[in-house]
N, C-alpha and C positions, 0 to 999 in steps of 0.2 A: 544532375538529379538522379539519385539512386533509389530504386524501390527496395524497401526492406520489409520484413515480416515481423510482427510483434512477438511471434512464438519461436523465432529462429535463435539458434546459438544458446539454448538453455543448457547449462552443464549437467551431465549425468550425476555428478557428485556436487552437492550444494551444502557444505558445512555451515555456511552463513548465508543470510538473506542476500540476494543479488539486487543491487540498486544501480540502474544505468540512466544517465541523463540522455534523453532522446533529442531534446531541443531546449535551448535557453536563449531568450531574446526579449528585450523591452519589458522587463518585469514579470515575465512568464517563464516557468520551467516545467517541462513535461518529463516525467520519469516512468520507466518500466521497473516494476519491483516484482521479483519472483521469490516466493516463500514456499517452503516445503517442511511443514511442521514447526516453523519458527514462530516465536512470540517475543513480546517485549520482556526484558529482564524483570524479575520480581521488584516491585516498588518503583519502576521507571515509568515516567509519564512524558509523552511528547508535549512540548510547549513551543510551537512554531510561530515565527513572526509573520508568516504569510497565511492567507486562506488556502485551503487545499480541497480540491474536488477530486474524489477518488472513485474509480469504476473498477469493479471486479470482473475480469474477463473469463477466468477459469478458476476452479477450485472453490474453497469456502474459507471463511474467517469469522472470528468474533472480535468486535471492537467494544471497548468500554470507555465511557467518559467519566472523568472525575466527578464525584458527587452522585453518581448513578449506580445503583446496585445491579441493574440489568445489563447483560452483555448483548449487544446488537449483532445478530447473525447476518452475514452477507453471503450471497450465492452469485453465480454467473449473471451478469446484467445489472446487479444492484449497484447503486451509486449514492454518494452522499457528499454534502458540503460540510467541511470542518472549518469553522471560523478561526481566524488567527487567535492564538493564545488559548484556544479551547483544549484543555489538557485531556489527552486520551492515550490509550495503550492498546496494542494488539494482544488479546488474551490467548488466541490460538489460531493456527492455520491448518489446513488439511495436511495430514501427515502421509497420506497415501498417494498424493499427486501434487502437481504444481498449482499453486495459487498465483495467478498472474494479475497484477494490479496495473492500472494506468492512473497515475497521479499527476494532477495539474496544480501547480502552485502559482499564486498570483497575489498582487496587492494593488 
């Protein structure tokens, strides 16, 4: 058993969003996602087969759901459940610092 820190080993240069699987077992996957000014490509919508619970640990982000004009803003400590196949996109993430997400996928 190794103790790790969710904020360790974040690269200084982050040209693409960093996605790391922290744990995967029995229908559950936990990921650390690090964004720095990243967003979903124009016209792209996530359509995932699993439910996703996401917690924003640091930074800020805007998430939009298909069919909604409003962009939901998240800050540290905010979390939400995204049901399977609920199409969504990341409109923006904090460009001045790391946005660290903890994402739990399950079915």
